[in-house]
N, C-alpha and C positions, 0 to 999 in steps of 0.2 A: 631172084626175085623178092622172094619174103622179105630177105633183111633191105634189099633196096627199097621195099613200101613199107616196113618200119622204122626206116629214117627220114622218109620222105613225112611220114605221120609227125615228126616231130621237128620238123623243121617249117612246115606250112600248119599254119595255124595256130604261130611260137607263143601267143599273148595267151591263148586258153591253155598250151601246156605249163604254162610258168603260173597263171592262177590256180591251176589245177595241183599243180606240184606244193605252192603257197597253203591251200587249205587242209591236203596232207599232209605239210610241216604241222600245222596249227595243231592238230589233235596228239601229233609224235612228239611235240615239246614239252605240252603239257604231261603227256606220262612219261618223256623220259626227268623229266623235273621230278615225280610225283615217285617214282620208280628209285631214284639215286634216293631221294631224304626216307621215303616208306622200306629200302633195306635194310638201314639202322635206325629205323626213330624210336624204336623199344628202348635201343641204349641212349641215343640222346634224350630223349623223352624223363627218361630215368633217372638221370645227368640232372638233369631242370629242377624237378621232384625231388632233387636227393638234398637240395639246398630249402627245403621246406622239412629239414628233422628225417629224425630214426625211424626205421621200422623195425629194427627188432630189439628188445630188450631182453639183454643177460642178467639171472638174477641167478643167487645162491638155490642149490636146488633143496636145501633142506631148512630153509629160509620159515622164520613163523611169518602170520598174516600179517601185510602192511597195515600200520595204523596211522595215515594219512589225513590231516584236515586243515584244509584250506592250502594244501602246496608243505603244511610242515610235517616232518614224518616224527611220530610222539613214540617209535618203540626204542626202549629200552636200547645201545649198543649192547648190552652185556649179555643182553638174550639173542644174538642176531648170530646167524650164519653168516662166513665172508668169503669173496674168492681171494685167491692168492692172486697179488697185482704181478708179481714173476710169470703168472700163465698167460695176462694178455695177450703180450706178441704172438702167441699161436693163434688169434685166430686168422694172423695173414699165412697159416699154413694149409687150410682147408681149401678141396677140389678147387672150389671157388673164389682160391686167395684174391685174384685182381678185380673182382663185382664188390669186393670190400673197400667204400670209398672213403669211411671213417669211424673210427669210432674212439670214446672217451669214457673214462669208469666215474662213479662218483662214492663217495661218501658222506654221506649226511647226516647234521643231528641240529635238534632245536636251540637254539640262545636266545639270549636276551640283551636289549640293545636300550639305554637309556630314553626316556625321553618318548619311547612306545612301549601301550602298556599290554601288550599281545608278543608272544613268542614268536620268532624270526627263524627260516629255517638258513643255517650256515651249512654251505657246500664245500668237500675238498673235489678238486679235479686236475686232469689235464688241461693246459693253455694249447700248448702249443708244444707236445713233448716227440722230442727226436727217440727214434725206438731203434734197436736193433734186432731183428727178424733172424728167426732160426736158420733158414736159408742162405743167409749172411748178408741181405739186404736192409738198406735202412730206409726207414719210414717216419716220417714226420703227421703225428697227428694228435686231435685234440679237438675242445670245444670250439677254437676258431673252424678249425675244417668242417664240424661238425652243425654249426649251427652260422651259417654263412649270413643269415638274414638281420641278427643281429646288428643294433647302430650304437655305438662306441663310443659316447664323450672322455675324452683322455686317450688315455693309453693300454693296452692290456696286460693284465698280469704276465711276467714271468715263471715259468715252471721252478727255479730255485729262486724266489721269492719267499724269504720267508714273516714276512711281514707287512703283504701290499694285499687287498681287496677290488675284486670288483662290488658294487653294489648296482640293486636295480632301481629303476628309475622311479619306481612310486614311493621304493624306502629311502628314496636319498632324499626324493622331498621332502615327507615327513620330518625326517632328520636335520635337513636345511643342510645335506654334505654335499660338496662337487667337488669333483677333481685336487686330488694335493694335501686336504682336510685329513687327518685325525679322528680314527673309532675308535669308543671299546668295547668289547662284545663279549658277554659273561658266558660262558658254557660249564654246566656239570657234567665234572667229570669223578666218578666212582664218590658220589653224597659229600665234593664240594667244588665248591666254584673256585672256578680258572678265568684270569683276567686276559684277555688276548686283545694286545694292542693291536690298531691296524691302521695303514693309513690308503686312503682310496686311491687308486689308479685310476681307474675309470669309471665311468657309469653307465651301464646296460640299460636300454631302450629296446624291446622285445614284442613288446603291446600282450605279453602274457603272463602266466603264474613265474616267471622269471624273474619280471620284475620288482617281485617284493623279495630276494636276495639277497646273498650275500656270498658272492663265492671267493674263495682261498687254492693257492696249489694246494693239491691232494696231500704230498710232505706234510706240510703244514697242518690239516687235519690230522693226520695221521699220529704226529708227532705228540698233539694236543692233547688227543684222547689215547694216548701212549696202545693206538692199533696200526703199528709197522708193519707196509708190506700187505694190506689187506682194503678192500674195496668193496664195496656195498653191492653195487648194481651197475651194467656197461651198456649206454645205446647203441645202436652198431647201425648205419646207414649202407644199406648193399643195392647194389643193380640187380633188379628178377625181372624175373618173367611172371605178366598176368597169368593167377592159380585156374586152372580145370580141375575137372571132374576128378583125373588122376591123382594132383597135389592136396585136394579135398580130403580126398580116400588117403593119402599117405603122412596127411598130419595127422588124423584120428589113431591112426596106426601104421609103423611102414613094416613093420614084422609080418605084416596078414597079407603084406604085396604077395604075386607070384614074383619068380628069379627075373624075369623079364620085363615088369612094369616097375619093378623096385630099380632096376638097372637106368632106365630110362628116366625115374625121376632124382636118382641121384646124380645124373648126367646133365639134368636140367636145370637151370639158374631160379628156380621156384623159392618163393622167401620162407615156404617150410623144410625143403632141402638146405639151405646155408642156415637155417637155425638146427637142423637137425646137427651138420656136421660140425657147428660151433660148442654142439651140447659133446660130442665127441672129441672135440681139441682139448678145451678146458672143462678141466679135471671139477665133478661138486656145482657144474653148473644148470640150470635150467634156461633155455633159448624161449621167449615167449614173440609172438609174432604182433607187433601192435595194427589190429584189422583193420582202422581205420585208416590209417594211413595206405597201407598194403591194398585196400581194396576197392582205394581210388586212384591208386597208383594206375592198376587194372581196367578200373573203368575209364580217367581219362584218355589212356592208351588205346585203347578201343574204338572211344567216340571219336577221336584224329584220324585213325586208319580207315574207321566206315567216313569219315568226313571228306578225306583223299580219296577213298574209291570214284564216292556221288561222284564230284567234281574231275574228275577222270574220266568216266564213264560216260558223265554227261557233255563234256569237251570231244570226246570222241562221237557221240553222235550226233553232234553238232557238225564235225567234220564229217561224218560221212556222207549226211542229209543234204553239206554242201558238192561233197565227190558226185553222189547219185545226180545234183542235177547238173554239172558239168560234163559227166560221164552222154546223159542223155542228150543233151544240148548237142555233144561234140558227134554223136549215130546221126540226130537228122541233120546238121553239116554236110555229113561222108554220107548221105545215103544214097546221092548218082552213084558215088564212086563203088557203095557196096555193092548199089543194082549192078553194075560193069560188069564186078568182080564175078558175081554169082552167072550174070547173061553166060560169060567166057567160060565159065564151065567151073567156078571155084566152088567150090561143095562151104555147106555154113559148119560146120565144124575147122574149115581153114580157114575162113574170114571168121570166124568168132577169138581161134587160137593170135591171130595177129592186136586184135583188141585186148585178147586178155595177157598176150605180151608187153603190149602199150600199157597196161595197167598196171603191172607187175615192176615194169620197169619206174612209170611214176612212181609209184608206192616206193621203193629203194629208196630214188633219187629227195620226194619230200621228206622220208623216216632221214636220210642221212642230214639234211636240211633241219629239220627239227630237232634230230639229237643235239647239234650244235647249240642252237637257239635254248635248248631243256638244259644244257650246262650249265649256262649262262643262270637259268631261272633256277634251278638247283644251288648254284654256287650263293646266288643271292637270302633264298632263304635260311640256308646255314648258317648265314653270315647275320643276318637282323634276327632268324627266331633263335637258334641255337647258339649262337657264336661262335661256330667252328668253323674249320675249314672243307673244302668240298672234297671229298673224298670217291677219286672212281672206281669203278663197280666195273670189271669188265663182261660181266653179263647182261649189263642195261644196255647196249649195242645195239647185241643181234635180238634180244626181246620188244625193242623198240623197231628195227626192220623189218620180223616176222607179224610183231600189229601192224604197221604201217601198208604192209603189201595185202594182209586180210581185212583191213580195214576198208584199201582201196577195190577190193574185189568186189567184200559184201556190198560198197557204195555203188559198184559198176552192175548190179546182179538186173535193175530194170534197164540197163543200156545191153546186154546183152541179148536178154529176151527179146528186145525191140530187133537185133541181130540178126536172131533167130527165124525170127516170122517177116522178116522184109522182103517182100516178092518182087524179084527183076523188072516184071511186064508192070506193077503200077508203077513203082519209080522213072522209069522210062516215057510213062503216059504224064509223071507231076502230081501222082498219088503219092499214099507215106504207104 
């Protein structure tokens, strides 16, 4: 009898049931989309933010204090400490190796160029370097992968090019240079001036300090300065987790952490943990966190997650209110049926169980419908916002179904109270 009445409840008043399921599906669809996106939004946002620069700077541990003015390093190279270029592939052997998106070394000195009455920065770097990692893998990395926002007029310099250079847009305008033209750069090497003829391969427009610099291949500047196999600093872009109180304590002194806290910190992709591991991997180095970038990432990610939570909560509340209204209407429409069941001996718990079962089934059906629609929303978000394909997560479906059932039961609360309070005598006389 119970199942016959349950089946009748879904065939009589079919339009009302469809409207209820659609209302549940509305909230479930947004919850599905937000859960699919938010479960890995940290990685997606980090990858997006990595396109705006490095968050780690690796320098020689015993290097002298920097002496930069207007982006030009005036610290004499003879007094500097260096990192061995051969040690750089070890960056990709740390515990969080797969979180290292890109890195590139720099060797920088001041130079002079005719028609400009001030020193300019001459920078040697990797443009698109193919590395053999100690693990046996190969990696393409360099300034092309690190500074993807650069707009280049002309062509990129190849790392094997010894006589080509890329010039910042501001400096190129001052010198009247365009791709294909020649320029002479004068470099002080051990008390004598060395002329370095260079062909402009491309002009860089980055809107920042790099617009006043000249970039050549690392090997070119190493050879010019007699600093074979040496680099002055390394910029590293890594996917990180927003820092918390544990990470901040570890950044001050990881040796003071308890064994459990140390393991938690070391095995979490905090920027301070990655910096610590790089220092251990590259001898004689000190990894500094570029705090402005790292902290901005954490703030942005937190705000996005909060926004997603607020939108999901608003959608669920709206659905809950809609469910409440629909369920109350259903109870009013079926008040005579409820009164008759009670008059024939049915107890309130039995009648209540009938309505609760209806609500659970409606919640499951609405959740399944909402899950399908939500996957479509998640695909659109991933494709348009993060330019990635949708990755299915098995945890989302059961979470959405549970959430849909709970939402339906919560929305049915006022209707269930009406079912309990309804008296057969009042209903049979036409009252409520």
